[in-house]
C-alpha positions, 0 to 999 in steps of 0.5 A: 501499485498502491491506491487507497478509496473510501466508501460511505457507510451507516456507520462513517467512512470505511478506508481501503488500501490495496496492493495490486500486482500489475503483472497478474492483475492480482490485489497480493495486499489489502487493509481497511480501517476506519481512519487514513493513515500510514498504518493502514497502509503498512499493512496492506504492504506487509500483506503483499510482501509475506504473501508475494516475497518479491525480489529485490528492485521491484518498482512500487508505484503509487501516488504522492500521498501523505501516508505513501510518502510516510518515513515509516512506510519508506523504511519498509519499502527499503527493507525490502528491497523495493524501488519506489516511484511516486507520482502525483 
């Protein structure tokens, strides 16, 4: 499961995206940055994929945010055989 949030800091907004393994309830990938971008979510996804090496067919759940629907992000999912589920 993937999600994106933001926190106000003295220097401006800090964006945090995370990938959670809903079976173990562990955060398996994350990334932080100054902007909410597809690259930020891609970094978190790559971290999760490197650390967990999930089997093909694993379900990847996220909302319909533009970062998760971006072509580049979906290509990563396809390369690793993830099944994508986006909900509003």
